C-alpha positions as CSV (number, residue, x, y, z in Angstrom):
1,M,-0.1,-0.3,0.0
2,R,2.9,2.4,0.8
3,I,4.5,2.0,-2.5
4,V,1.1,2.6,-4.4
5,I,0.7,5.8,-2.6
6,I,4.4,7.2,-3.0
7,L,3.4,6.4,-6.8
8,V,0.6,8.7,-7.1
9,L,2.4,11.3,-4.9
10,Y,4.7,11.3,-7.5
11,T,2.6,10.8,-10.5
12,I,0.4,14.1,-8.8
13,A,3.6,16.0,-8.7
14,F,5.0,15.2,-12.4
15,Y,1.1,16.4,-13.5
16,W,1.3,19.5,-11.6
17,G,5.1,20.3,-12.8
18,C,4.2,19.7,-16.1
19,K,1.3,22.1,-15.7
20,Q,3.9,24.7,-14.6
21,L,6.4,24.4,-17.3
22,G,5.7,26.6,-20.8
23,G,7.4,27.5,-24.2
24,K,8.2,26.2,-26.8
25,E,10.5,23.6,-25.6
26,R,7.6,22.3,-22.8
27,K,7.7,18.2,-24.1
28,R,11.3,18.1,-24.2
29,H,11.2,19.3,-20.2
30,C,8.6,17.6,-19.3
31,F,10.4,14.4,-20.6
32,W,13.4,15.1,-18.4
33,Y,11.4,15.9,-16.0
34,G,10.0,12.8,-15.2
35,C,13.1,11.0,-15.8
36,I,14.2,13.1,-12.8
37,L,11.2,12.1,-10.6
38,T,11.3,8.5,-12.1
39,W,14.6,8.2,-10.8
40,C,13.5,9.6,-7.2
41,A,10.7,7.3,-7.3
42,Y,13.0,4.6,-7.7
43,K,15.1,5.6,-4.9
44,H,12.9,6.7,-2.9
45,I,10.9,3.2,-3.2
46,S,14.0,1.1,-2.8
47,G,14.9,2.9,0.1
48,S,11.9,2.4,2.0
49,I,11.3,-1.5,1.2
50,Q,14.9,-1.6,1.9
51,A,16.6,-2.9,-0.9
52,P,19.4,-2.5,-3.0
53,S,19.3,-0.3,-5.6
54,L,21.6,1.7,-8.2
55,S,23.6,4.9,-7.6
56,V,25.7,7.2,-9.0
57,S,28.7,5.5,-7.5
58,S,27.8,1.8,-8.4
59,L,29.3,2.4,-11.4
60,Y,32.7,3.6,-9.6
61,I,32.2,1.0,-6.9
62,S,31.9,-2.1,-10.3
63,F,34.6,-0.8,-12.4
64,F,36.7,2.6,-12.0
65,Q,37.8,1.0,-8.2
66,P,38.6,-2.7,-9.1
67,A,40.9,-1.3,-12.3
68,G,42.9,1.9,-10.0
69,K,43.9,-1.2,-7.4
70,A,45.1,-3.5,-10.2
71,I,47.1,-0.6,-12.4
72,I,48.3,0.0,-8.9
73,Q,49.9,-3.4,-8.3
74,W,50.7,-3.3,-11.9
75,L,52.9,0.1,-10.9
76,G,54.8,-2.4,-8.0
77,G,52.1,-0.1,-5.7
């Protein structure tokens, strides 16, 4: 039930936000606004059910950190 309430509130926020946007590029702005709200809803729901989720640092932790450690070992550090 909590997830449904969260999704309904984000849907209301999207509808209200798109109504506030104007100008020639309204559709593009609504698209990016929707992308941001979708990411926020994903993070909110995964945090509320305590499930692991992807984040900006996931790429660093999974790829760049092991590559950096390999380079340091390769250089003799």
